[in-house]
N, C-alpha and C positions, 0 to 999 in steps of 0.2 A: 702878611701877604702870603698867599698860597702859591708856591712856585708852579705847581702843576696846572692850576687854573690860568695863571698869567701866561705861561709858555704855550698852553694849548690855544688860548685866544690869539696870540700873535701868529702861531702856526696856521690856524684856520684862516686868518686874514691873509697871510702870504699865499696859502693854497688858493684861496678865492681870487686873489689878484693875479696870480700866475695862470690860473685856468682861464680867466677873462682875457688874458693876453695870448693864450695858447702856448705858454712856455713852461708849463708845470713839469714836463719831462726834463728840460734843461736845468731848472732850479733844483729838481730832485737829485740829479747827478752832481751838481755843484755842492749841495748840502751834504750829500753822501761823502764827498771828498773832504769837506770841512769837518764833518763829524769824525771821520777817521783821523784826520790830522790833530784835532783837539784831543782825542783820546790817546793817541800814540806819542804826542809831544807835550808833556806837562809844562815845559818852558814856554810854549805858546800860550797856554791858559794863564800862566803867571804874568806874561807880558800884557795880555788883554785886561787883567785885573789890576795892573800896576797904575796908580794915579799919576806917576811921573811921565808915562808914555802919553803923547798927545793923541787926540781923537783921529787926526789925519794918519798918524802912524798905525794906529789900531785898525783903521779902515783899510789901509794898505796890507797889513798883516792878514786880515780876514779875507780880503780878495785873493791874495796870493795862496792862502791855505785852501781856498775853495776851487781855484782854477789853475793854479800854477802861474806861469808867466803870461797867459792870455787874460784878456779882460772879462770879468764875469758879466752875466746878463744884466740888462738895465733893471729888471725886477729885483734881482738880488742886491744890486748896488743901492737902489732906493730903499729897500727893506733894511739894509745895514745902517743907512743914514737915519732911518726912523728909530731903530733900536738905540743908536747912539744919542739921538736927540732926546729920547725918553729915558735915558740912563738905565737901559736894560742890558748892557753888555754882559753882565754877570750871568744872565739867563740864556746866553747864546747856545750853549750845549743842549739845554733842555728844550729850547725852541726847535733846534735842529732835529732832535729825536722825535718830538711831537709831529713835526712836519713829515718826517719819513714815515711815521706810523700812519698818519692821516692819508698820505699819498698811497701807501701800500693798500690800505683798506679801500680807497676809492677805485684803485686799479686791479683789485683782487690779486695781490701779489703775496705769496707766502715766503717766509724766511726760514732757511735751514742751515745747519752747520754740521759738517762732517769732520770728525776728529779721528785720525788714524795714526798708527805708529810709524808708518812709512808713507811717503808721498804716493798719491794715486794718479793714474793717467787721466788725461782729458776725456777719453772715451768712457771710463768708469764714472767720472764725475757727471758727464752728460747723461749717461744712462740713469743714474740716481736722480738727476734733476727731472728727467722725463717721467720716471716712475712716480715720483712725488707729485708732479704736476697732474698726472692722470688720476691719482688717488684723491687729491684735494680739489680737482677741477679749478685750478688756479695756476698762474705763472709762478715759477719758483726762482728765488735767488739762493744759490747754494755757496756757502763759503767753506773752504777747506782749511784745515789746520793740522799740522804734524806735531804730535806729542809722544815722544818715545817712552814716557813713563807709563803708558797704558799697555806696553809690552806686546801687543798684538790685538787683532780684532778692530773694532771701531765703536765710536759713540756718535749717534746721530740725533741731533736736536732739531725738531721741526715744530715751529710755532711754540707751543708751551709743553710739548711732549718730548721725552728723552728715551731713546732706545740704546741701552748700554750693553754692548756685546764685546766688551774688552776683556782681555786675559787677566788684567790686574783686578778687575771687579770680581771675576769668577774665582780667582785665588782668594780674595778676601772673604767671599761667601763660604768657601770650603774651610778656610781657617776658622771662621766664626762657628761653623757647624761642629768642628772638632772641639772648640772651646766649650760650647754649650753641652756637648755630650760628656766631656770630662767633668763638668760641674755636677751633672746628675750622678755620676759614678761616685764622686767623693762625697 
């Protein structure tokens, strides 16, 4: 079984079903939350793969992970039931990623990640989002992350490109230049 093909088929089916009901935006937000929770809480993934946990409990866990205390959309609940009926619980993370990707392609949404050494203000984040949107002619989702190990500057990932203007990378380049120069001398 090819995980990519199966998860993409389920994601396409969910996107088509959600678009038919006019709820693709709601399902997108729910799956974004679910994906975040699945990635940040490994104990949730373990519980979903545990054969001792009943399907009803798994259903409740998935619903809670996607919407919190509120009830998820009817489309997502029916989709989760379908996945459980077909014993595809183990592919849930892959299906979520496939759906998010398909949705973003259909709505022309770009994904960017800004990594800085210190937190940036909302104004700077919004200016970066608007600049990237105008360059790509697409709506942008920008996630920010603080990583003190870059020592200064920033790293900006947009779609499949990376702009690394961090101090740590520049210091590594200078160090490598000195190493290369010393090798030639000896």
